[in-house]
C-alpha positions in Angstrom: -105.0 25.2 39.5 -107.9 26.1 37.3 -105.6 27.4 34.5 -103.6 24.2 34.6 -106.6 22.0 34.4 -108.3 23.9 31.6 -105.0 24.0 29.6 -104.4 20.3 30.2 -107.9 19.4 29.1 -107.6 21.6 26.0 -104.4 19.9 25.0 -105.9 16.5 25.4 -108.9 17.4 23.4 -106.8 18.7 20.6 -104.5 15.7 20.6 -107.5 13.4 20.3 -108.7 15.3 17.2 -111.1 17.7 18.9 -114.4 15.9 18.5 -117.5 18.0 18.8 -118.6 16.6 22.2 -115.2 17.4 23.7 -115.1 20.9 22.2 -118.6 21.5 23.6 -117.3 20.5 27.0 -114.5 23.0 26.8 -117.0 25.7 25.7 -119.1 24.8 28.8 -116.0 25.2 31.1 -115.0 28.5 29.5 -118.6 29.8 30.2 -118.1 29.5 34.0 -117.7 32.9 35.7 -114.1 34.2 35.7 -112.6 31.3 33.7 -112.3 33.1 30.4 -110.8 36.3 32.0 -108.4 34.1 34.0 -107.2 32.3 30.8 -106.7 35.7 29.0 -104.7 37.2 31.9 -102.5 34.2 32.7 -99.7 33.3 30.4 -100.1 30.0 28.7 -97.8 27.1 29.3 -96.5 25.1 26.4 -97.0 21.7 28.0 -98.8 20.9 31.3 -96.4 20.3 34.2 -96.2 16.7 35.5 -97.0 17.8 39.0 -99.8 20.1 40.3 -99.5 21.3 43.8 -102.7 22.1 45.8 -103.6 23.3 49.3 -106.8 22.4 51.1 -108.3 23.7 54.3 -109.7 20.9 56.4 -111.2 22.5 59.4 -108.3 24.6 60.9 -105.8 22.3 59.3 -103.9 23.2 56.1 -103.2 20.1 54.0 -100.8 20.4 51.1 -100.7 17.8 48.4 -99.4 17.3 44.9 -101.1 15.3 42.3 -99.9 13.3 39.4 -102.1 12.1 36.5 -100.9 9.2 34.5 -102.1 8.3 31.0 -101.2 5.5 28.6 -99.2 7.0 25.8 -99.9 4.5 23.0 -102.8 2.3 24.0 -103.9 -0.4 21.6 -107.5 -0.4 23.0 -109.9 2.5 23.0 -110.9 1.8 26.6 -107.3 2.2 27.7 -107.0 5.5 25.8 -109.6 7.0 28.1 -108.0 5.9 31.4 -106.5 8.6 33.7 -105.0 7.5 37.0 -104.6 10.3 39.5 -102.7 10.0 42.8 -102.3 12.5 45.6 -99.2 12.7 47.8 -98.5 14.8 50.8 -96.4 17.9 49.8 -94.9 18.5 53.2 -94.1 16.9 56.5 -97.2 18.3 58.3 -99.5 17.0 55.6 -97.8 13.6 55.7 -98.3 13.5 59.4 -102.0 14.5 59.0 -102.7 11.7 56.5 -100.8 9.1 58.6 -102.9 10.0 61.7 -106.1 9.9 59.6 -105.2 6.4 58.4 -104.2 5.1 61.8 
């Protein structure tokens, strides 16, 4: 998951022109322990995948979700350009059941 998030952020920074503040943010991320070695070891992906699967441990329960992040492709307003909408969905029947019980 870390590799995916760093690569997606890097791609977004470059597509926005790579302003100094965003590049400094990436430098800060790369300074965290194990991030740079992870990025060197792992093969790069050409384009981030549309779905990222994650697994969480909630007490003794394993909860599997996938997340999608939506962005506006050609916004006409600078505020809209910065909006990211992230949604989490259950990735299996057990996780779906867990969330339904939690909501009920």
